[in-house]
PDB file of N, CA, C, O and CB in Angstrom:
ATOM      1  N   LEU A   1      38.580 127.521 103.330  1.00  0.00           N
ATOM      2  CA  LEU A   1      39.530 128.166 104.146  1.00  0.00           C
ATOM      3  C   LEU A   1      39.784 129.683 103.664  1.00  0.00           C
ATOM      4  O   LEU A   1      39.771 130.568 104.519  1.00  0.00           O
ATOM      5  CB  LEU A   1      40.835 127.324 104.126  1.00  0.00           C
ATOM      6  N   GLU A   2      40.022 130.011 102.269  1.00  0.00           N
ATOM      7  CA  GLU A   2      39.546 131.772 101.510  1.00  0.00           C
ATOM      8  C   GLU A   2      38.625 132.177 101.681  1.00  0.00           C
ATOM      9  O   GLU A   2      38.957 133.299 102.062  1.00  0.00           O
ATOM     10  CB  GLU A   2      39.417 132.098 100.152  1.00  0.00           C
ATOM     11  N   LYS A   3      37.357 132.155 101.716  1.00  0.00           N
ATOM     12  CA  LYS A   3      35.762 131.942 102.187  1.00  0.00           C
ATOM     13  C   LYS A   3      36.009 132.325 103.422  1.00  0.00           C
ATOM     14  O   LYS A   3      36.119 133.518 103.706  1.00  0.00           O
ATOM     15  CB  LYS A   3      34.980 130.399 102.112  1.00  0.00           C
ATOM     16  N   ILE A   4      36.109 131.487 104.186  1.00  0.00           N
ATOM     17  CA  ILE A   4      36.114 131.513 106.038  1.00  0.00           C
ATOM     18  C   ILE A   4      36.763 132.809 106.535  1.00  0.00           C
ATOM     19  O   ILE A   4      36.461 133.647 107.385  1.00  0.00           O
ATOM     20  CB  ILE A   4      37.157 130.128 106.827  1.00  0.00           C
ATOM     21  N   ALA A   5      38.024 132.603 105.456  1.00  0.00           N
ATOM     22  CA  ALA A   5      38.270 134.045 106.485  1.00  0.00           C
ATOM     23  C   ALA A   5      38.011 135.462 105.912  1.00  0.00           C
ATOM     24  O   ALA A   5      38.479 136.429 106.513  1.00  0.00           O
ATOM     25  CB  ALA A   5      39.883 134.171 106.958  1.00  0.00           C
ATOM     26  N   ILE A   6      37.138 135.669 104.544  1.00  0.00           N
ATOM     27  CA  ILE A   6      36.960 136.897 104.142  1.00  0.00           C
ATOM     28  C   ILE A   6      35.258 137.249 104.523  1.00  0.00           C
ATOM     29  O   ILE A   6      34.933 138.429 104.651  1.00  0.00           O
ATOM     30  CB  ILE A   6      37.426 136.967 102.526  1.00  0.00           C
ATOM     31  N   ASP A   7      34.399 136.336 104.661  1.00  0.00           N
ATOM     32  CA  ASP A   7      33.331 136.320 105.867  1.00  0.00           C
ATOM     33  C   ASP A   7      33.393 134.950 106.768  1.00  0.00           C
ATOM     34  O   ASP A   7      33.659 133.806 106.398  1.00  0.00           O
ATOM     35  CB  ASP A   7      31.736 136.447 105.211  1.00  0.00           C
ATOM     36  N   ASP A   8      33.007 135.519 108.272  1.00  0.00           N
ATOM     37  CA  ASP A   8      32.687 135.199 109.375  1.00  0.00           C
ATOM     38  C   ASP A   8      31.062 133.771 108.286  1.00  0.00           C
ATOM     39  O   ASP A   8      30.851 132.561 108.200  1.00  0.00           O
ATOM     40  CB  ASP A   8      32.264 137.039 110.627  1.00  0.00           C
ATOM     41  N   GLU A   9      30.700 134.526 107.986  1.00  0.00           N
ATOM     42  CA  GLU A   9      29.118 133.582 107.490  1.00  0.00           C
ATOM     43  C   GLU A   9      28.883 133.325 106.489  1.00  0.00           C
ATOM     44  O   GLU A   9      27.775 133.490 105.979  1.00  0.00           O
ATOM     45  CB  GLU A   9      27.868 134.040 107.643  1.00  0.00           C
ATOM     46  N   ALA A  10      30.495 132.549 105.581  1.00  0.00           N
ATOM     47  CA  ALA A  10      30.783 132.274 104.427  1.00  0.00           C
ATOM     48  C   ALA A  10      29.694 130.952 104.528  1.00  0.00           C
ATOM     49  O   ALA A  10      29.415 130.224 105.480  1.00  0.00           O
ATOM     50  CB  ALA A  10      32.441 132.117 104.113  1.00  0.00           C
ATOM     51  N   ASP A  11      29.034 130.984 102.611  1.00  0.00           N
ATOM     52  CA  ASP A  11      28.002 129.903 102.456  1.00  0.00           C
ATOM     53  C   ASP A  11      28.681 128.499 102.205  1.00  0.00           C
ATOM     54  O   ASP A  11      28.201 127.866 101.265  1.00  0.00           O
ATOM     55  CB  ASP A  11      27.018 130.261 101.231  1.00  0.00           C
ATOM     56  N   VAL A  12      29.446 128.066 102.713  1.00  0.00           N
ATOM     57  CA  VAL A  12      30.644 126.553 103.213  1.00  0.00           C
ATOM     58  C   VAL A  12      30.186 125.719 103.356  1.00  0.00           C
ATOM     59  O   VAL A  12      28.992 125.809 103.072  1.00  0.00           O
ATOM     60  CB  VAL A  12      31.454 126.376 104.405  1.00  0.00           C
ATOM     61  N   ASP A  13      30.678 124.174 103.909  1.00  0.00           N
ATOM     62  CA  ASP A  13      29.793 122.806 104.764  1.00  0.00           C
ATOM     63  C   ASP A  13      31.180 123.205 105.475  1.00  0.00           C
ATOM     64  O   ASP A  13      31.427 122.763 106.597  1.00  0.00           O
ATOM     65  CB  ASP A  13      29.305 120.754 103.966  1.00  0.00           C
ATOM     66  N   ALA A  14      31.386 123.397 105.322  1.00  0.00           N
ATOM     67  CA  ALA A  14      32.368 123.482 107.099  1.00  0.00           C
ATOM     68  C   ALA A  14      31.723 124.431 108.014  1.00  0.00           C
ATOM     69  O   ALA A  14      31.834 124.138 109.205  1.00  0.00           O
ATOM     70  CB  ALA A  14      34.211 124.208 107.039  1.00  0.00           C
ATOM     71  N   MET A  15      30.804 125.948 107.611  1.00  0.00           N
ATOM     72  CA  MET A  15      30.004 127.161 108.378  1.00  0.00           C
ATOM     73  C   MET A  15      28.262 125.914 108.633  1.00  0.00           C
ATOM     74  O   MET A  15      27.312 126.696 108.612  1.00  0.00           O
ATOM     75  CB  MET A  15      29.754 129.183 106.863  1.00  0.00           C
ATOM     76  N   LYS A  16      27.927 124.995 108.757  1.00  0.00           N
ATOM     77  CA  LYS A  16      26.780 124.468 109.240  1.00  0.00           C
ATOM     78  C   LYS A  16      26.951 123.630 109.804  1.00  0.00           C
ATOM     79  O   LYS A  16      27.933 122.896 109.691  1.00  0.00           O
ATOM     80  CB  LYS A  16      25.973 124.196 108.597  1.00  0.00           C
ATOM     81  N   GLY A  17      25.978 123.490 110.627  1.00  0.00           N
ATOM     82  CA  GLY A  17      25.960 122.356 111.538  1.00  0.00           C
ATOM     83  C   GLY A  17      26.551 122.110 112.119  1.00  0.00           C
ATOM     84  O   GLY A  17      27.236 122.838 112.838  1.00  0.00           O
ATOM     85  N   TRP A  18      26.528 120.133 112.004  1.00  0.00           N
ATOM     86  CA  TRP A  18      27.951 119.804 112.374  1.00  0.00           C
ATOM     87  C   TRP A  18      29.516 120.289 112.253  1.00  0.00           C
ATOM     88  O   TRP A  18      30.402 120.591 113.053  1.00  0.00           O
ATOM     89  CB  TRP A  18      27.995 118.917 111.949  1.00  0.00           C
ATOM     90  N   ARG A  19      29.388 120.205 110.884  1.00  0.00           N
ATOM     91  CA  ARG A  19      31.095 120.808 111.042  1.00  0.00           C
ATOM     92  C   ARG A  19      31.233 122.105 110.798  1.00  0.00           C
ATOM     93  O   ARG A  19      32.132 122.353 109.994  1.00  0.00           O
ATOM     94  CB  ARG A  19      32.195 120.194 110.022  1.00  0.00           C
ATOM     95  N   ARG A  20      30.506 123.246 111.321  1.00  0.00           N
ATOM     96  CA  ARG A  20      30.986 124.410 112.276  1.00  0.00           C
ATOM     97  C   ARG A  20      30.403 124.230 113.556  1.00  0.00           C
ATOM     98  O   ARG A  20      29.594 125.068 113.953  1.00  0.00           O
ATOM     99  CB  ARG A  20      30.605 125.851 111.781  1.00  0.00           C
ATOM    100  N   LYS A  21      30.720 123.194 114.298  1.00  0.00           N
ATOM    101  CA  LYS A  21      30.759 122.656 115.519  1.00  0.00           C
ATOM    102  C   LYS A  21      31.871 122.298 115.744  1.00  0.00           C
ATOM    103  O   LYS A  21      32.594 122.530 116.713  1.00  0.00           O
ATOM    104  CB  LYS A  21      29.997 121.758 115.751  1.00  0.00           C
ATOM    105  N   LEU A  22      32.055 121.656 114.750  1.00  0.00           N
ATOM    106  CA  LEU A  22      33.770 120.656 115.428  1.00  0.00           C
ATOM    107  C   LEU A  22      34.272 121.561 114.171  1.00  0.00           C
ATOM    108  O   LEU A  22      35.403 121.084 114.077  1.00  0.00           O
ATOM    109  CB  LEU A  22      34.099 118.146 115.296  1.00  0.00           C
ATOM    110  N   PHE A  23      34.224 122.269 113.427  1.00  0.00           N
ATOM    111  CA  PHE A  23      35.602 122.324 113.269  1.00  0.00           C
ATOM    112  C   PHE A  23      35.751 123.967 112.766  1.00  0.00           C
ATOM    113  O   PHE A  23      36.741 124.678 112.939  1.00  0.00           O
ATOM    114  CB  PHE A  23      36.169 121.077 112.136  1.00  0.00           C
ATOM    115  N   GLY A  24      34.462 124.350 112.089  1.00  0.00           N
ATOM    116  CA  GLY A  24      34.064 126.232 112.027  1.00  0.00           C
ATOM    117  C   GLY A  24      34.110 127.227 113.118  1.00  0.00           C
ATOM    118  O   GLY A  24      34.755 128.274 113.044  1.00  0.00           O
ATOM    119  N   GLU A  25      33.165 126.737 114.471  1.00  0.00           N
ATOM    120  CA  GLU A  25      33.818 128.042 115.698  1.00  0.00           C
ATOM    121  C   GLU A  25      35.219 128.062 116.162  1.00  0.00           C
ATOM    122  O   GLU A  25      35.531 129.108 116.731  1.00  0.00           O
ATOM    123  CB  GLU A  25      33.092 127.949 117.201  1.00  0.00           C
ATOM    124  N   ASP A  26      36.462 126.847 116.024  1.00  0.00           N
ATOM    125  CA  ASP A  26      37.035 126.971 116.347  1.00  0.00           C
ATOM    126  C   ASP A  26      38.013 127.912 115.253  1.00  0.00           C
ATOM    127  O   ASP A  26      38.780 128.813 115.595  1.00  0.00           O
ATOM    128  CB  ASP A  26      37.087 125.982 116.877  1.00  0.00           C
ATOM    129  N   ALA A  27      37.754 127.434 113.847  1.00  0.00           N
ATOM    130  CA  ALA A  27      38.143 128.455 112.775  1.00  0.00           C
ATOM    131  C   ALA A  27      38.345 130.157 113.085  1.00  0.00           C
ATOM    132  O   ALA A  27      39.342 130.878 113.050  1.00  0.00           O
ATOM    133  CB  ALA A  27      37.007 128.312 111.733  1.00  0.00           C
ATOM    134  N   LEU A  28      37.119 130.381 113.355  1.00  0.00           N
ATOM    135  CA  LEU A  28      36.653 131.631 113.454  1.00  0.00           C
ATOM    136  C   LEU A  28      37.900 132.087 114.540  1.00  0.00           C
ATOM    137  O   LEU A  28      38.933 132.642 114.165  1.00  0.00           O
ATOM    138  CB  LEU A  28      34.949 131.727 113.956  1.00  0.00           C
ATOM    139  N   LYS A  29      37.533 131.672 116.225  1.00  0.00           N
ATOM    140  CA  LYS A  29      38.718 131.823 116.797  1.00  0.00           C
ATOM    141  C   LYS A  29      39.803 131.751 116.652  1.00  0.00           C
ATOM    142  O   LYS A  29      40.494 132.236 117.548  1.00  0.00           O
ATOM    143  CB  LYS A  29      38.793 131.485 117.345  1.00  0.00           C
ATOM    144  N   LEU A  30      40.435 131.176 115.572  1.00  0.00           N
ATOM    145  CA  LEU A  30      42.015 131.138 115.271  1.00  0.00           C
ATOM    146  C   LEU A  30      42.379 131.930 114.513  1.00  0.00           C
ATOM    147  O   LEU A  30      43.583 132.121 114.343  1.00  0.00           O
ATOM    148  CB  LEU A  30      42.560 130.053 114.773  1.00  0.00           C
ATOM    149  N   LYS A  31      40.751 133.107 113.359  1.00  0.00           N
ATOM    150  CA  LYS A  31      40.748 134.177 112.471  1.00  0.00           C
ATOM    151  C   LYS A  31      40.586 135.066 113.465  1.00  0.00           C
ATOM    152  O   LYS A  31      40.751 136.072 112.775  1.00  0.00           O
ATOM    153  CB  LYS A  31      39.755 134.218 111.329  1.00  0.00           C
ATOM    154  N   LYS A  32      40.316 135.646 114.964  1.00  0.00           N
ATOM    155  CA  LYS A  32      40.095 136.690 115.082  1.00  0.00           C
ATOM    156  C   LYS A  32      41.043 136.747 116.274  1.00  0.00           C
ATOM    157  O   LYS A  32      41.051 137.608 117.153  1.00  0.00           O
ATOM    158  CB  LYS A  32      38.736 137.034 115.088  1.00  0.00           C
ATOM    159  N   GLY A  33      42.118 135.317 116.115  1.00  0.00           N
ATOM    160  CA  GLY A  33      43.182 135.312 117.759  1.00  0.00           C
ATOM    161  C   GLY A  33      42.619 135.404 119.383  1.00  0.00           C
ATOM    162  O   GLY A  33      42.973 135.944 120.431  1.00  0.00           O
ATOM    163  N   GLU A  34      41.443 134.466 118.865  1.00  0.00           N
ATOM    164  CA  GLU A  34      41.070 134.006 120.351  1.00  0.00           C
ATOM    165  C   GLU A  34      42.007 133.217 120.898  1.00  0.00           C
ATOM    166  O   GLU A  34      42.458 133.406 122.027  1.00  0.00           O
ATOM    167  CB  GLU A  34      39.816 133.241 120.476  1.00  0.00           C
ATOM    168  N   ILE A  35      42.476 131.966 119.869  1.00  0.00           N
ATOM    169  CA  ILE A  35      43.081 130.492 120.012  1.00  0.00           C
ATOM    170  C   ILE A  35      44.320 130.365 119.387  1.00  0.00           C
ATOM    171  O   ILE A  35      44.584 131.494 118.973  1.00  0.00           O
ATOM    172  CB  ILE A  35      42.206 129.399 119.411  1.00  0.00           C
ATOM    173  N   ALA A  36      45.193 129.627 119.105  1.00  0.00           N
ATOM    174  CA  ALA A  36      46.535 129.506 118.399  1.00  0.00           C
ATOM    175  C   ALA A  36      46.335 128.185 118.848  1.00  0.00           C
ATOM    176  O   ALA A  36      45.641 127.560 119.650  1.00  0.00           O
ATOM    177  CB  ALA A  36      47.979 130.420 118.803  1.00  0.00           C
ATOM    178  N   LEU A  37      47.781 127.900 117.478  1.00  0.00           N
ATOM    179  CA  LEU A  37      47.792 126.043 117.024  1.00  0.00           C
ATOM    180  C   LEU A  37      49.025 126.295 117.838  1.00  0.00           C
ATOM    181  O   LEU A  37      49.268 127.502 117.805  1.00  0.00           O
ATOM    182  CB  LEU A  37      47.946 125.182 114.992  1.00  0.00           C
ATOM    183  N   VAL A  38      49.672 125.805 118.370  1.00  0.00           N
ATOM    184  CA  VAL A  38      50.567 125.318 118.685  1.00  0.00           C
ATOM    185  C   VAL A  38      51.463 123.746 118.635  1.00  0.00           C
ATOM    186  O   VAL A  38      50.775 122.725 118.669  1.00  0.00           O
ATOM    187  CB  VAL A  38      50.287 125.701 119.457  1.00  0.00           C
ATOM    188  N   LEU A  39      52.975 123.614 118.557  1.00  0.00           N
ATOM    189  CA  LEU A  39      54.084 122.421 118.385  1.00  0.00           C
ATOM    190  C   LEU A  39      53.381 121.957 119.815  1.00  0.00           C
ATOM    191  O   LEU A  39      52.667 122.847 120.277  1.00  0.00           O
ATOM    192  CB  LEU A  39      56.134 122.847 118.302  1.00  0.00           C
ATOM    193  N   ASN A  40      53.434 120.846 120.543  1.00  0.00           N
ATOM    194  CA  ASN A  40      53.488 120.056 121.484  1.00  0.00           C
ATOM    195  C   ASN A  40      54.864 118.491 121.500  1.00  0.00           C
ATOM    196  O   ASN A  40      54.926 117.342 121.938  1.00  0.00           O
ATOM    197  CB  ASN A  40      51.924 119.700 121.425  1.00  0.00           C
ATOM    198  N   GLY A  41      55.646 119.372 120.792  1.00  0.00           N
ATOM    199  CA  GLY A  41      56.165 117.602 120.251  1.00  0.00           C
ATOM    200  C   GLY A  41      56.178 117.729 119.043  1.00  0.00           C
ATOM    201  O   GLY A  41      56.510 118.810 118.558  1.00  0.00           O
ATOM    202  N   SER A  42      55.747 116.437 118.082  1.00  0.00           N
ATOM    203  CA  SER A  42      54.854 116.224 117.374  1.00  0.00           C
ATOM    204  C   SER A  42      53.626 116.256 117.204  1.00  0.00           C
ATOM    205  O   SER A  42      53.289 115.881 116.081  1.00  0.00           O
ATOM    206  CB  SER A  42      54.977 115.667 117.231  1.00  0.00           C
ATOM    207  N   ARG A  43      52.502 116.671 118.130  1.00  0.00           N
ATOM    208  CA  ARG A  43      51.731 117.223 118.520  1.00  0.00           C
ATOM    209  C   ARG A  43      51.482 118.494 117.749  1.00  0.00           C
ATOM    210  O   ARG A  43      52.352 119.364 117.703  1.00  0.00           O
ATOM    211  CB  ARG A  43      51.965 117.253 119.649  1.00  0.00           C
ATOM    212  N   VAL A  44      50.625 118.593 117.302  1.00  0.00           N
ATOM    213  CA  VAL A  44      49.322 120.193 117.442  1.00  0.00           C
ATOM    214  C   VAL A  44      48.154 120.098 118.511  1.00  0.00           C
ATOM    215  O   VAL A  44      47.419 119.249 119.016  1.00  0.00           O
ATOM    216  CB  VAL A  44      48.209 120.435 115.782  1.00  0.00           C
ATOM    217  N   GLU A  45      48.498 121.953 118.585  1.00  0.00           N
ATOM    218  CA  GLU A  45      47.746 121.380 120.063  1.00  0.00           C
ATOM    219  C   GLU A  45      46.851 122.989 120.316  1.00  0.00           C
ATOM    220  O   GLU A  45      47.451 124.062 120.383  1.00  0.00           O
ATOM    221  CB  GLU A  45      49.272 120.844 121.770  1.00  0.00           C
ATOM    222  N   VAL A  46      45.071 122.825 120.449  1.00  0.00           N
ATOM    223  CA  VAL A  46      45.482 124.440 120.347  1.00  0.00           C
ATOM    224  C   VAL A  46      45.150 124.859 121.391  1.00  0.00           C
ATOM    225  O   VAL A  46      44.668 124.008 122.138  1.00  0.00           O
ATOM    226  CB  VAL A  46      44.889 125.361 119.311  1.00  0.00           C
ATOM    227  N   VAL A  47      45.239 126.369 121.964  1.00  0.00           N
ATOM    228  CA  VAL A  47      45.501 127.059 123.330  1.00  0.00           C
ATOM    229  C   VAL A  47      44.866 128.114 123.233  1.00  0.00           C
ATOM    230  O   VAL A  47      44.472 128.861 122.337  1.00  0.00           O
ATOM    231  CB  VAL A  47      46.872 127.370 123.743  1.00  0.00           C
ATOM    232  N   GLU A  48      44.840 128.058 124.132  1.00  0.00           N
ATOM    233  CA  GLU A  48      43.602 129.479 124.370  1.00  0.00           C
ATOM    234  C   GLU A  48      43.774 131.038 124.232  1.00  0.00           C
ATOM    235  O   GLU A  48      42.708 131.652 124.255  1.00  0.00           O
ATOM    236  CB  GLU A  48      43.137 129.519 125.848  1.00  0.00           C
ATOM    237  N   ILE A  49      44.004 131.190 124.204  1.00  0.00           N
ATOM    238  CA  ILE A  49      45.031 133.081 124.267  1.00  0.00           C
ATOM    239  C   ILE A  49      43.497 133.921 125.131  1.00  0.00           C
ATOM    240  O   ILE A  49      42.271 133.830 125.060  1.00  0.00           O
ATOM    241  CB  ILE A  49      45.522 134.275 121.644  1.00  0.00           C
ATOM    242  N   GLU A  50      44.666 134.831 126.021  1.00  0.00           N
ATOM    243  CA  GLU A  50      43.961 134.871 127.320  1.00  0.00           C
ATOM    244  C   GLU A  50      44.338 136.478 126.847  1.00  0.00           C
ATOM    245  O   GLU A  50      45.267 136.479 126.038  1.00  0.00           O
ATOM    246  CB  GLU A  50      44.584 133.934 128.984  1.00  0.00           C
ATOM    247  N   GLY A  51      43.899 137.630 127.124  1.00  0.00           N
ATOM    248  CA  GLY A  51      43.215 139.112 126.667  1.00  0.00           C
ATOM    249  C   GLY A  51      42.919 139.661 126.154  1.00  0.00           C
ATOM    250  O   GLY A  51      42.513 140.745 126.575  1.00  0.00           O
TER     251      GLY A  51
END
């Protein structure tokens, strides 16, 4: 996570192939403020930020 926070193209497995599709793209969106994590009861949900 630290490497992704520093570099959008970090050389880590989470940013390659299926892992990037599953996790990496959302990690970058979260970093850029395009999505947020919100608590809904006991569940964590991903919401898009408009604007």
